[in-house]
C-alpha positions as CSV (number, residue, x, y, z in Angstrom):
1,M,-142.8,223.4,50.4
2,N,-141.3,220.6,51.7
3,K,-138.5,219.6,48.7
4,S,-139.0,216.0,49.3
5,M,-142.8,215.8,48.7
6,D,-144.3,212.5,48.2
7,P,-144.4,211.4,44.3
8,V,-148.2,211.6,44.1
9,T,-148.4,214.9,45.0
10,F,-145.6,216.2,42.9
11,E,-147.2,214.2,39.9
12,V,-150.3,216.0,40.8
13,L,-148.9,219.5,40.8
14,W,-146.4,218.8,37.4
15,S,-149.8,217.8,35.8
16,R,-151.7,220.9,37.2
17,L,-148.7,223.2,35.6
18,I,-149.0,221.8,32.2
19,S,-152.7,222.0,32.4
20,I,-152.5,225.6,33.5
21,V,-150.2,226.9,30.5
22,N,-152.3,224.8,28.1
23,E,-155.2,227.1,29.4
24,Q,-153.0,229.8,29.1
25,A,-152.3,229.0,25.5
26,A,-155.6,228.6,24.8
27,A,-157.0,231.8,26.0
28,L,-154.4,233.4,24.0
29,M,-155.4,231.8,20.8
30,H,-159.0,232.0,20.9
31,A,-159.0,235.8,21.7
32,S,-156.5,236.6,19.2
33,F,-157.0,238.8,16.4
34,T,-154.5,237.1,13.8
35,T,-154.4,234.0,11.8
36,V,-150.8,233.8,12.3
37,V,-151.6,233.1,16.5
38,R,-155.3,231.8,16.0
39,E,-154.4,229.2,13.3
40,A,-150.6,228.7,12.8
41,G,-150.1,228.9,16.6
42,D,-147.2,231.2,16.3
43,L,-146.8,231.9,19.6
44,S,-145.6,230.3,23.2
45,A,-146.7,230.5,26.7
46,G,-145.2,229.7,29.7
47,V,-144.8,229.6,33.7
48,F,-141.7,230.7,35.4
49,D,-140.6,231.0,39.0
50,A,-139.8,233.8,41.0
51,Q,-136.2,233.9,39.6
52,G,-137.4,233.8,35.9
53,N,-136.6,230.1,35.5
54,M,-138.8,228.6,33.0
55,L,-140.9,225.7,34.8
56,A,-143.4,224.4,31.9
57,Q,-144.5,225.6,28.8
58,A,-147.7,225.0,26.7
59,V,-147.6,222.2,24.2
60,T,-148.9,224.8,21.5
61,G,-145.9,226.7,20.1
62,T,-142.5,227.0,18.5
63,P,-139.2,226.6,19.6
64,G,-137.9,230.0,18.2
65,H,-140.5,231.6,21.0
66,I,-140.7,229.2,23.8
67,N,-136.7,228.5,24.1
68,T,-136.1,232.2,23.6
69,M,-138.9,233.4,26.0
70,A,-136.8,231.0,28.4
71,T,-134.2,233.4,28.4
72,C,-135.8,236.6,27.7
73,V,-137.7,236.2,31.1
74,R,-134.5,236.7,33.0
75,H,-134.1,240.0,31.7
76,F,-137.3,241.2,32.6
77,V,-136.7,240.1,36.1
78,K,-133.3,241.8,36.1
79,K,-135.0,245.5,35.6
80,H,-138.2,244.9,37.1
81,P,-137.6,242.5,40.2
82,L,-140.8,240.9,41.3
83,E,-140.7,242.8,44.7
84,T,-141.0,246.0,42.8
85,L,-144.2,245.0,41.1
86,E,-147.6,245.0,42.0
87,P,-151.0,243.3,41.0
88,G,-152.0,244.6,37.6
89,D,-148.5,245.2,36.5
90,S,-147.6,243.5,33.1
91,L,-144.5,244.4,30.9
92,L,-143.4,243.8,27.3
93,T,-140.9,244.1,24.7
94,N,-139.9,243.1,21.2
95,D,-136.1,243.9,21.2
96,P,-134.5,241.2,19.2
97,W,-131.6,240.5,21.2
98,L,-133.7,240.1,24.3
99,G,-136.5,238.1,22.6
100,S,-137.1,235.8,20.0
101,G,-134.9,237.6,17.3
102,H,-136.7,239.8,15.4
103,L,-139.0,243.0,15.9
104,H,-142.5,241.2,14.8
105,D,-142.5,239.2,17.8
106,I,-144.0,240.7,21.2
107,T,-143.1,238.9,24.6
108,V,-145.5,240.1,27.5
109,V,-144.7,239.1,30.7
110,T,-146.9,239.1,33.9
111,P,-146.5,238.4,37.6
112,A,-148.4,236.3,39.5
113,F,-149.1,237.8,43.2
114,K,-150.4,235.5,46.0
115,D,-152.0,237.2,49.0
116,G,-150.0,240.7,47.9
117,K,-146.9,238.6,47.3
118,G,-145.3,237.6,44.0
119,V,-144.6,234.1,43.4
120,G,-144.0,233.7,39.6
121,W,-144.6,235.0,36.0
122,F,-146.5,234.1,33.2
123,A,-145.1,235.0,29.7
124,N,-145.6,234.7,26.2
125,T,-144.7,235.6,22.5
126,C,-146.5,236.0,19.4
127,H,-146.1,237.3,15.9
128,A,-147.7,240.5,15.3
129,M,-148.9,241.1,11.8
130,D,-147.0,244.3,11.5
131,I,-144.5,246.0,13.5
132,G,-144.0,249.0,11.0
133,G,-140.7,249.9,9.1
134,R,-140.4,248.1,5.8
135,T,-142.5,244.9,4.7
136,L,-141.5,241.8,7.0
137,G,-138.8,240.4,4.9
138,A,-134.9,240.3,4.2
139,G,-134.2,243.3,2.2
140,A,-133.4,245.7,5.4
141,R,-129.6,246.5,6.1
142,Q,-130.1,247.6,9.5
143,V,-132.7,246.9,12.4
144,Y,-133.9,250.6,12.3
145,E,-135.3,250.0,9.0
146,E,-137.7,247.0,10.4
147,G,-140.0,248.7,12.7
148,V,-140.6,249.9,15.9
149,N,-138.3,248.9,18.8
150,V,-140.2,248.6,22.3
151,P,-137.3,248.4,25.0
152,I,-138.7,246.5,28.3
153,M,-141.8,248.7,29.7
154,F,-145.3,248.4,31.1
155,L,-148.0,247.3,29.2
156,F,-150.4,247.8,32.2
157,R,-149.4,249.6,35.6
158,K,-151.9,248.8,38.5
159,G,-154.3,247.8,36.0
160,E,-154.2,250.9,33.7
161,L,-153.2,250.4,30.2
162,N,-150.0,252.2,28.8
163,R,-151.9,254.4,26.6
164,D,-148.8,256.1,25.1
165,L,-147.4,252.8,24.2
166,I,-150.5,251.8,22.3
167,D,-150.9,255.3,20.3
168,I,-146.9,255.1,19.2
169,L,-148.2,251.7,17.9
170,R,-151.1,252.4,16.3
171,A,-149.5,255.3,14.6
172,N,-146.8,253.2,13.1
173,V,-148.2,249.8,12.1
174,R,-150.5,249.0,9.0
175,E,-153.1,246.8,10.8
176,P,-153.2,248.8,14.2
177,D,-156.4,246.9,15.1
178,Q,-154.7,243.4,14.7
179,V,-151.6,244.2,16.5
180,V,-153.3,246.0,19.4
181,G,-156.0,243.3,19.5
182,D,-153.2,240.6,20.1
183,L,-151.7,242.7,22.9
184,Y,-154.8,242.4,24.7
185,A,-155.0,239.0,23.9
186,Q,-151.3,238.3,25.0
187,Q,-152.6,239.6,28.2
188,A,-155.5,237.9,28.8
189,G,-153.6,234.5,28.6
190,N,-151.4,235.4,31.3
191,D,-154.0,236.6,33.3
192,V,-155.5,233.4,32.7
193,G,-152.6,231.4,33.9
194,A,-152.0,233.6,36.9
195,A,-155.5,232.9,38.0
196,K,-155.2,229.2,37.8
197,L,-151.9,228.8,39.5
198,I,-153.0,230.9,42.3
199,A,-156.0,228.6,42.7
200,T,-153.8,225.6,42.4
201,M,-151.4,226.8,45.3
202,E,-154.3,227.8,47.1
203,E,-155.9,224.1,47.4
204,Y,-152.7,222.8,47.8
205,D,-152.0,225.3,50.7
206,I,-148.6,226.2,48.9
207,G,-147.2,229.5,49.9
208,D,-144.5,230.0,47.1
209,L,-143.4,228.0,44.1
210,E,-139.7,227.6,45.2
211,G,-139.7,223.9,46.4
212,L,-141.8,222.8,43.2
213,S,-139.4,224.8,41.0
214,T,-136.0,223.0,42.8
215,L,-137.8,219.6,42.3
216,I,-138.6,219.9,38.5
217,L,-135.6,221.5,37.5
218,D,-133.2,219.4,39.1
219,R,-135.2,216.2,37.7
220,S,-135.1,217.6,34.1
221,E,-131.7,218.4,34.8
222,E,-130.3,214.9,35.7
223,R,-132.5,212.9,33.4
224,T,-130.6,214.6,30.4
225,R,-127.4,214.5,31.6
226,D,-128.2,210.6,32.1
227,A,-129.3,210.7,28.5
228,I,-126.5,212.4,27.3
229,A,-124.1,210.0,29.1
230,E,-125.4,207.4,26.8
231,I,-124.0,208.9,23.9
232,P,-120.4,208.0,23.2
233,N,-117.9,210.7,24.4
234,G,-116.6,212.4,21.3
235,R,-116.6,215.0,18.6
236,Y,-119.1,215.0,15.8
237,D,-119.4,217.5,13.1
238,D,-121.2,218.6,10.3
239,E,-121.5,221.7,7.6
240,V,-124.7,222.8,6.0
241,S,-125.1,224.8,2.8
242,I,-127.8,227.1,2.4
243,D,-129.0,229.7,-0.2
244,G,-128.0,232.9,1.7
245,Y,-129.2,236.1,0.1
246,D,-126.9,237.3,-2.3
247,E,-124.4,234.4,-2.0
248,P,-124.4,231.3,-0.1
249,L,-123.8,230.8,3.6
250,Q,-122.3,227.9,5.7
251,I,-123.3,226.8,9.0
252,K,-120.5,224.7,10.7
253,I,-121.0,222.7,13.8
254,A,-119.0,220.6,16.2
255,V,-121.1,218.6,18.7
256,D,-119.1,217.3,21.7
257,I,-120.3,215.0,24.0
258,L,-118.6,214.9,27.1
259,D,-119.6,212.7,29.7
260,R,-123.0,213.9,31.1
261,N,-122.5,217.4,29.0
262,L,-122.9,218.6,25.9
263,V,-121.0,221.5,23.8
264,V,-122.0,222.7,20.5
265,D,-119.8,224.8,18.7
266,Y,-120.5,227.0,15.7
267,A,-116.8,228.3,14.8
268,G,-116.2,228.5,11.4
269,S,-119.7,229.5,10.3
270,S,-120.4,232.4,7.5
271,P,-120.1,236.2,8.9
272,Q,-122.9,238.4,9.6
273,V,-124.0,239.9,6.4
274,N,-125.7,243.2,5.3
275,W,-129.3,241.8,4.7
276,G,-132.1,241.2,7.1
277,I,-131.2,237.4,7.7
278,N,-128.9,237.5,10.5
279,V,-129.6,235.1,13.6
280,V,-128.9,236.6,17.3
281,Y,-127.4,234.3,19.6
282,N,-130.7,233.7,21.7
283,Y,-132.5,232.2,18.8
284,T,-129.3,230.1,17.6
285,H,-129.5,228.8,21.2
286,A,-133.2,227.9,20.8
287,Y,-133.0,226.3,17.9
288,T,-129.8,224.2,19.1
289,T,-131.8,223.1,22.4
290,Y,-134.6,222.1,20.5
291,P,-133.3,219.5,18.0
292,L,-130.9,218.4,20.6
293,K,-134.0,217.5,22.8
294,C,-135.6,215.9,20.2
295,A,-132.9,213.3,19.3
296,I,-131.4,212.7,22.9
297,S,-134.1,213.5,25.5
298,P,-137.6,213.4,23.9
299,E,-139.3,212.4,26.7
300,I,-137.6,215.1,29.1
301,P,-139.9,218.2,30.2
302,N,-138.7,221.3,28.0
303,N,-137.5,223.7,30.9
304,E,-134.5,225.5,32.5
305,G,-133.2,222.3,34.2
306,S,-133.0,220.4,30.7
307,F,-131.1,223.6,29.1
308,R,-128.4,223.2,31.9
309,P,-126.2,220.6,30.7
310,V,-125.9,221.8,27.2
311,K,-123.7,224.8,26.1
312,V,-124.2,226.8,22.9
313,R,-121.1,228.8,21.3
314,A,-121.2,231.2,18.2
315,P,-118.5,233.7,17.5
316,E,-119.5,237.4,17.7
317,G,-120.2,239.1,14.6
318,C,-120.9,235.3,12.8
319,I,-124.1,234.9,10.9
320,L,-125.3,232.9,14.3
321,N,-124.4,235.3,16.8
322,A,-124.8,238.7,14.7
323,E,-124.2,241.9,16.7
324,F,-126.3,245.2,17.0
325,P,-127.5,246.8,14.7
326,C,-127.7,244.6,12.0
327,A,-131.0,243.6,10.5
328,V,-132.8,240.4,11.5
329,G,-136.1,240.4,10.2
330,A,-136.2,236.8,8.1
331,R,-133.7,235.3,10.6
332,H,-135.6,232.2,10.6
333,L,-134.2,231.5,7.0
334,V,-131.3,230.8,8.7
335,G,-131.7,229.9,12.2
336,H,-134.4,227.1,11.1
337,F,-131.7,225.1,9.5
338,L,-129.6,224.3,12.6
339,S,-131.8,221.3,13.1
340,Q,-130.2,219.9,9.7
341,A,-126.8,220.8,11.2
342,I,-127.2,219.1,14.7
343,F,-129.1,215.9,12.9
344,G,-126.5,216.0,10.5
345,A,-123.6,215.9,13.0
346,L,-125.2,213.4,15.4
347,S,-126.1,210.9,12.6
348,K,-122.6,209.8,12.7
349,V,-123.2,208.6,16.2
350,I,-127.1,207.8,16.8
351,P,-128.3,207.7,12.9
352,E,-131.3,206.1,14.6
353,R,-132.4,209.0,16.1
354,V,-132.2,212.0,13.6
355,L,-134.1,213.4,10.7
356,A,-132.9,213.8,7.1
357,D,-132.9,217.2,5.9
358,G,-136.5,218.9,5.3
359,S,-137.4,222.1,3.7
360,A,-136.3,223.7,7.6
361,G,-137.2,227.3,6.8
362,L,-140.5,228.4,6.7
363,W,-141.4,229.7,3.3
364,N,-143.0,233.1,5.0
365,T,-145.4,235.2,2.3
366,Q,-146.0,238.8,3.1
367,L,-148.2,240.4,1.0
368,E,-149.4,244.1,1.3
369,G,-151.3,246.4,-1.0
370,V,-155.0,248.1,-1.3
371,G,-157.9,245.4,-1.6
372,P,-160.7,245.7,-3.8
373,D,-162.8,247.7,-1.2
374,G,-160.1,250.7,-1.3
375,R,-158.6,249.9,1.9
376,R,-154.8,248.7,2.7
377,F,-153.8,245.7,3.9
378,A,-150.7,243.7,5.2
379,Y,-151.0,240.3,5.4
380,I,-148.7,237.3,6.3
381,F,-149.0,233.6,6.1
382,F,-146.6,230.5,6.6
383,S,-145.8,227.3,4.5
384,A,-144.1,224.6,4.9
385,G,-142.5,221.8,2.6
386,G,-141.9,218.2,3.4
387,M,-140.2,216.6,6.4
388,G,-136.7,214.5,6.6
389,A,-137.6,211.0,6.8
390,S,-136.4,208.8,9.8
391,A,-134.9,205.5,10.5
392,V,-138.5,204.3,11.2
393,A,-141.0,206.4,9.1
394,D,-141.6,208.5,6.1
395,G,-141.2,212.1,6.4
396,L,-144.6,214.1,6.8
397,S,-145.8,216.3,3.9
398,A,-146.1,220.1,4.0
399,T,-145.5,220.2,7.6
400,A,-142.9,222.6,9.4
401,F,-140.1,221.4,11.2
402,P,-138.3,222.3,13.4
403,S,-140.8,225.2,13.8
404,G,-144.1,223.3,14.7
405,I,-146.2,225.9,13.0
406,R,-149.3,224.8,11.2
407,G,-150.2,225.6,7.5
408,V,-153.0,228.3,7.4
409,P,-156.3,227.0,5.4
410,A,-156.9,228.7,2.2
411,E,-160.5,229.4,3.6
412,A,-159.3,231.5,6.2
413,I,-156.5,233.4,4.3
414,E,-159.2,234.5,2.1
415,A,-161.4,235.2,4.8
416,V,-159.4,237.5,6.1
417,S,-157.5,239.1,3.2
418,P,-157.7,239.8,-0.6
419,V,-155.1,237.4,-1.1
420,R,-156.3,234.5,-3.3
421,M,-155.2,230.8,-3.5
422,V,-155.7,229.7,-6.7
423,K,-154.4,226.2,-6.6
424,R,-152.7,224.4,-3.7
425,A,-151.5,220.7,-4.1
426,L,-148.8,218.5,-2.8
427,I,-146.3,217.9,-5.5
428,S,-145.6,214.0,-6.7
429,D,-141.7,212.9,-6.4
430,S,-140.8,215.8,-4.2
431,G,-139.6,213.7,-1.7
432,G,-136.2,212.3,-1.5
433,A,-136.2,208.4,-2.4
434,G,-135.1,205.9,0.5
435,R,-136.2,203.1,2.8
436,F,-138.5,205.4,4.3
437,R,-139.4,208.4,1.9
438,G,-138.9,212.2,2.4
439,G,-142.2,214.2,3.3
440,L,-143.8,215.3,-0.2
441,S,-143.7,219.3,-0.9
442,Q,-146.4,221.8,-1.7
443,E,-147.0,224.1,-4.8
444,M,-149.4,227.1,-4.1
445,V,-150.3,229.8,-6.9
446,L,-151.3,233.1,-5.2
447,A,-152.7,236.2,-7.0
448,V,-154.3,239.2,-5.1
449,D,-157.9,240.7,-5.9
450,S,-157.2,244.2,-6.4
451,D,-156.9,246.4,-9.6
452,L,-153.7,247.4,-8.2
453,P,-150.2,245.8,-7.7
454,A,-149.3,244.1,-4.4
455,Q,-146.2,244.2,-2.9
456,H,-144.8,240.6,-2.4
457,S,-141.9,239.9,0.2
458,C,-140.5,236.4,-0.7
459,M,-138.9,234.8,2.7
460,Y,-138.1,231.6,1.1
461,D,-134.5,229.5,1.1
462,R,-133.6,225.9,-0.3
463,T,-133.7,226.9,-4.0
464,R,-129.9,226.3,-4.6
465,F,-129.2,223.3,-2.3
466,A,-131.6,220.4,-1.9
467,P,-132.7,219.0,1.3
468,R,-129.9,216.1,1.9
469,G,-131.1,212.6,2.0
470,F,-129.3,210.2,4.9
471,L,-127.5,207.0,4.9
472,G,-128.2,206.4,1.4
473,G,-131.3,208.0,0.9
474,A,-132.0,210.9,-1.8
475,D,-132.3,214.2,-1.6
476,G,-135.7,216.1,-1.9
477,Q,-136.7,218.1,-4.4
478,A,-135.2,222.2,-4.2
479,G,-137.8,225.0,-4.2
480,E,-138.9,227.1,-7.2
481,L,-140.6,230.4,-7.3
482,Y,-141.9,231.9,-10.7
483,L,-144.5,234.4,-12.0
484,S,-147.4,233.3,-14.2
485,D,-145.3,234.5,-17.4
486,G,-142.4,232.4,-16.6
487,T,-140.1,235.1,-14.8
488,R,-137.8,233.2,-12.3
489,L,-137.7,235.5,-9.0
490,P,-135.3,235.6,-6.4
491,P,-136.1,233.7,-3.2
492,K,-135.9,236.8,-1.1
493,A,-137.0,239.4,-3.0
494,T,-139.8,242.3,-2.7
495,Y,-141.4,243.0,-6.1
496,D,-144.9,244.0,-7.2
497,L,-147.3,241.5,-8.2
498,Q,-149.1,243.1,-10.9
499,A,-152.9,243.1,-10.8
500,D,-153.5,240.5,-13.7
501,A,-150.5,237.9,-12.8
502,S,-149.9,235.2,-10.2
503,V,-146.9,233.7,-8.3
504,T,-146.5,230.1,-7.9
505,L,-144.5,228.6,-5.1
506,R,-143.0,225.3,-5.1
507,L,-141.4,224.5,-2.0
508,P,-138.3,222.1,-1.2
509,G,-139.6,218.2,-0.3
510,G,-138.0,216.2,2.4
511,G,-134.8,213.9,2.0
512,G,-135.0,210.1,2.1
513,Y,-133.7,207.7,4.5
514,G,-131.8,204.5,3.7
515,D,-130.8,202.7,0.6
516,P,-134.2,203.1,-2.1
517,Y,-133.8,199.6,-3.0
518,S,-134.7,198.1,0.4
519,R,-137.8,200.0,0.7
520,D,-140.8,197.6,0.6
521,P,-142.1,197.2,-2.8
522,S,-146.1,197.5,-1.5
523,A,-144.9,201.0,0.2
524,V,-143.9,201.8,-3.6
525,L,-147.0,200.7,-4.9
526,E,-149.3,202.4,-2.4
527,D,-147.3,205.6,-2.7
528,V,-147.9,205.5,-6.6
529,L,-151.7,204.7,-5.9
530,Q,-152.1,207.7,-3.9
531,G,-150.0,210.0,-6.3
532,R,-147.1,210.2,-4.2
533,V,-144.6,208.5,-6.2
534,S,-144.8,208.2,-10.6
535,L,-144.4,204.8,-12.1
536,E,-141.2,206.5,-13.7
537,A,-140.0,207.1,-10.2
538,A,-140.7,204.0,-8.8
539,L,-139.0,202.3,-11.7
540,A,-135.6,204.7,-11.6
541,S,-135.5,205.2,-8.0
542,Y,-137.0,202.2,-6.1
543,G,-136.2,199.5,-8.7
544,V,-140.0,198.4,-8.5
545,V,-141.8,197.3,-11.7
546,I,-145.5,198.2,-11.6
547,D,-147.7,197.0,-14.5
548,S,-149.3,200.3,-15.6
549,E,-152.8,198.2,-16.7
550,D,-153.7,196.8,-13.5
551,M,-151.4,198.8,-11.2
552,T,-149.8,195.1,-9.6
553,I,-146.0,194.9,-8.8
554,D,-144.0,192.4,-11.3
555,E,-142.5,190.7,-8.2
556,A,-139.8,188.8,-10.8
557,E,-139.1,191.8,-12.8
558,T,-138.8,193.8,-9.5
559,A,-136.2,191.0,-8.0
560,K,-134.3,191.3,-11.2
561,L,-133.8,194.8,-11.3
562,R,-133.0,195.2,-7.8
563,G,-130.7,192.1,-7.8
564,S,-128.7,193.8,-10.5
């Protein structure tokens, strides 16, 4: 292919690639056996050139899967070069240090062939409903406890399923039909992507992807460097404190802007711990590059080219570059907070482009037991608190950032498991006050329809340290966790939820942005009318006096209070 193709053809082919990977992801989601993939979108999908460089990603997915997959595919290419494979071959792994950081995420990689010659790869990563070992959580001491570790191996060989692998998985997981069913769905997604790619290459008489790959990656790299160059040179640092397991942890960061390059250094962060919240480097890299892109170059495609100007350093053995064989099952409880460290550092130079702290780490709820029909079940779902506010907008409520995973509807949870959602509601006043208000958190009350206790594995954070507000904004509300008898629970506990009990989850709210007294009083009134802010908080936090009888603003008293 001519590397200097005309702009129109280039734009058409780029749009085709995006369409192809979106169809790849859609096929995977439609075929999936689990609500984690089908409803929550806990997946990634992408197309890669022959060397394993990610060219394009589907719009559906989470950075913890997409950006780790971008590195992971290179390990497949190294072990099984494209020229050694044949049509009908497909590979997989769930090795945390090669992939997305814990055993529950399985990456399936499939070569694409045109006229018998390998031209590229399609890959996707999905969260498996179960992977054996302990119930997913933070309580393991080594990765060996956390489930089946599958090295890079064949899922299909010349179109034949690796039945030995399937037998091993079925014998070790709690939900074999869902786990194996999703492997078929992952393969189906890759097959759809490969077929669409080859059809496009034939339509445009393209023999390989090399020229198109060079154009895409070089342009993405150049535009990313241009965006970095707009920020003044310097070192910008921050420190974030999070709950940890038994002791708080610190994430320390220094962001160096060096002309057209950017270096992130996590030196000084807490050392790895003897619990399952450690983060592998690949996951740290993923959740560093993503918030950087959000703040610095959101309009530039996310691919190998946009990663090139960014270097990420984390000392070996620290909580963000943990060494084998440490436990990593709940690595998101640390990794998702990297966005807050990034934004905290960048708020000192480009405050108009960052978000205040939000709930960050997803609240992952794993329940396992025996249902009313006598059958064993294992079910996990994800929930989010409030997002932090920005310089131009309120934070979104009950919305996951930086993961981007959707909340699963109560109806979907109850349709596929004996888990019962007794209550689910937004929490008034949980978002930090500010010129722009933090997003609201949510309260959920859960029970299990069973005559027997169910094991509840808690994967929660931000109960010790509230999400920070920025530039005068107030902090969001910290999270809480307690049983129906009032017993307070550790946020990373695994315990037996009794058949006659329920558990209440009150997630963290987002931090506010800017001085609350500069918020438009009419916006405060609207929040009160919608139940997002109480009358008491309107007065105490925003200095807005509202007549409780006719629900109007007392402008004179408000001006007097704000002036004082």
